[in-house]
Each structure stands twice: as C-alpha cells, then as structure tokens.
N, C-alpha and C positions, 0 to 999 in steps of 0.2 A: 212715679213716686205719685200714693196716695196724698192726699194734703191732713191735715193733723191741726186744728185750730188751739189758744191757747187756755179757750175755757175746756176745752179737750184732756189737756193736760194739766190743767188748776184740778178735774175732776176726777180724774188717775189718781194726782193724788188725794185726793179727799176719799176715794177709794181701802186703798193703803194704808190710810189711820183709821181706818170704820166711822167715816165720818158723810157718810151717803144721804143724809137726812136730809140737803143742804144742798143744791147742785148747781154750781155757774153755768145763764146762758151768754155772758159780754162778760168780759173779764174786767172790761176799759168802764164799767156803764153800770156795773149791777150794783145793789146797793148791800149792806149787812153786814155785819160780823167777820166773815168766812168771806166778803168781794173784798173788806176791807185790808183782810192779815193778805187773802193769797197776791192779791197788789202791788201790796210791802216786801213780798217776801220774790216773783217773778221773777223778773229781769234778774238780779242778784243771782238766782241760785242758777237761772240760763247762764250770765258768766262765768259763774263758778263751773259749771260740764261742759261751757266748752272751754278754756283754760288746762281741763281736767286728763284731759287725750287730745291726741294731735288728729281731731278731725277729718276726715281728707274735703265732707264740703266747706268746709269753715277752713280750710287753706287758700290762702293769699300770696302772690310775691309780686316787691313790688322795688324798683330802682330806690333806694334810699335818698333821702335832703341831705346836701348838704346841709352841719349845723353852722349858725352865726357865732359860735364858741370854740374856741381855740381844743383840739383837741389836749388830752393829759401827757406828761411828756414817756409814759411807754407805748403807747398807742398814736400808729401814724395821722386816723382819718378820724373825727367826727361826724354822725347820724340823725336825722330827727329822727324819733319814734313814731310812725307810726300810728295817727290819731285812733283806727279804730281797730290797732293790735291789743290784742288780750292777753296773749301770751307767741315770747317769742322765741322762735324755733331753731333758724341757723341761719345763717351768711351764706345764699348761693355759689356751690362753687364752680369753677369754669367747669373739669369736668367730675360725673360719676363716682369716677376713682382717684380724683383727689381727695386729700385727707378736709378733714376738716377745718374747718378757717373758724383760731380761734375768733370771742366778739365780749362785751362784758353792755353792763346795761348799770348806766347808773346817772343821778341829776341832772337837767341838761343844763347844769353852773347859774340860772335865774329863780332856785327855786317854784318852778310850774311845769315843769314838765319833765320828761325822760328823758334822756338821748344813745346811741348803739356810740359805741367803740370798737374801733377793728385795722388793720392794715390792709383790707382791700380796699381799691380803686374804684369808682364808681360800681360801688356792694348794691349786690340785688340780694333786701332785703323776704325770707320767707317766714310767715307768722299765720295762727292763727288768730283771724277775724268776728270780731261782733253782729252776730247774726243772727240777725231780726225774725227776717221770713220764714216761718213758721212754714212752709211748702218744700224748704230745700233741705228739712231737718227729718233725720233718718230713724227707723220704727227703734234702729238700737237705743241713742239720744234722745228717740221721744218716753222711752221705759227707764233710762240711766236717769231724766231729768224728772221723770212720773214722782222715782223711790224719793231723788233730793229733793224733793220739791216737799213731800210729805212728810219727810223727815229734819222740812226748816218748820213746820207748822204746822206738829205735833202740840208739841208748848202750849204754844196760844192756845188751840183747841181744840184737846185734848188732855192738859195739864198732865199727859203721864210721858214724863224720858223714857220709859223701855221699850214705849210703840218708837221714838226718836231713834235707839237705840237699832233699835230690829231694823228699821228703815234705812240707819246708816249701812247695817252688815252689808242685808240683800242691795243695796248700792256697791258700794263695791264686787258683788257678783255681776252686777248685770250691766257693772260699765267697764268688768276684762270680756266678757263673751261679746259684749261690743266693739272691741278692742280688739277680740280676735278677728273678726266678721271686719270688721273696718284693714286688719291688716292683709287679709286674701284679697283687697281688691287693691296693693299696688304690687308689684313685680320689682326686686330689689337688686341690684347685682351683689355679685357673690364677695363674701368676704375676700382678698388676696390674703395673705401672708403674712409678706414681707415690701417695705417697699420699694424694694427691687421689683416684687412681683408686681407690685400695682406704675412701676411707674415701665412694667414691659407691654404691659397693658393701653397706658392713654393712648 
C-alpha cells in the first residue's frame, strides 16, 4: 500500500475547492492562512470520517476494563470506554451465529468520561480506533477525507457555501464507494431465518 502524507490529503482538499494557488509542504510547520486553517480542521475531519464508517484498517478489539463505578440497575457489568475509541461498534459474540449482544454508552459517573454497560462477562469491545498514521489509510478513506476536509475549508478559504455543499455531496458518494470496497474485504456469515436455525448451526 502506497503511503500518503497529511500534506497530500490537504492539497487534495484544496484542489477540490479550487485553491491550488497555495499548496502545503508540511502541515505541521507551514505558515500562512491556508496552513493555519488546514491545521484547525485536519484532525477534526480525520476523526469524523473515521467514525462515519466501519473502516477495516481502523477496527480494533480489546477486552474491556471493568469500571470502578457500579453498573445501573438494568445492566450487570460496567466497563471503561477505551481511550482511543472514536466509535464503539459492538460487543464481540462468543460465536458468529450468536445474536448481537445488547450494550449502551453512558456517562461514567464522574462527569469526565464514558462507560459501556452490558450483561456480558469479560466483554470484548470492537470499535473504530483513532488512527493517525497515514500509512494505514486506504485509498477510499483518503478520497473521502479529501472531500470532507474540502467542505470544512471552503467557507474560510473561498467564502462560497455552494462549494462546501458540493464537496459534501461528493463526500457522500465517495464514502458509499469506499464502503462497498471495504465490505468486499469481509466475508460475513449468512443470516439464518430463525433462532432455531441459529441454534442448529452453533
């Protein structure tokens, strides 16, 4: 997989909004209005696009840490929300044919973080992690982020909200295309028609 830099992603976004008179060489050190605006929006956009789809490259599973707080009445266990989690996907099942396990996300009771409540003992959480390493980004993610970042940069760099709207429209299309390719890299179990069939196959 070829590596793309943060600067290349920003330059892609700038091209989308017709701002090619200025390019970024190093996002962390470049000066000027374009670089300043790009630094303001880059990480926010990266996290948004990561959380907007279940990207395979950002998928992580980990045994959840038991919270020091008591679980609410309707749940048995309370776990700490992973610090690098952008979007919590599910509680891992014991078998692939098992029904999805119920869970909920709520305040951790200290007003400083989140927790996950569920009835699963020693629960393993599956979530989208906060990936900063551009070497892991897929072409679909880069394309999608370029359009979304362009939509966020458009108001300050062009003053044209129609350009922003156009970028968001294309972002939706790019994300759909990326989702299709992303899903082709996964083979899921066929859905069984009834709990009885699930039990038979377990």
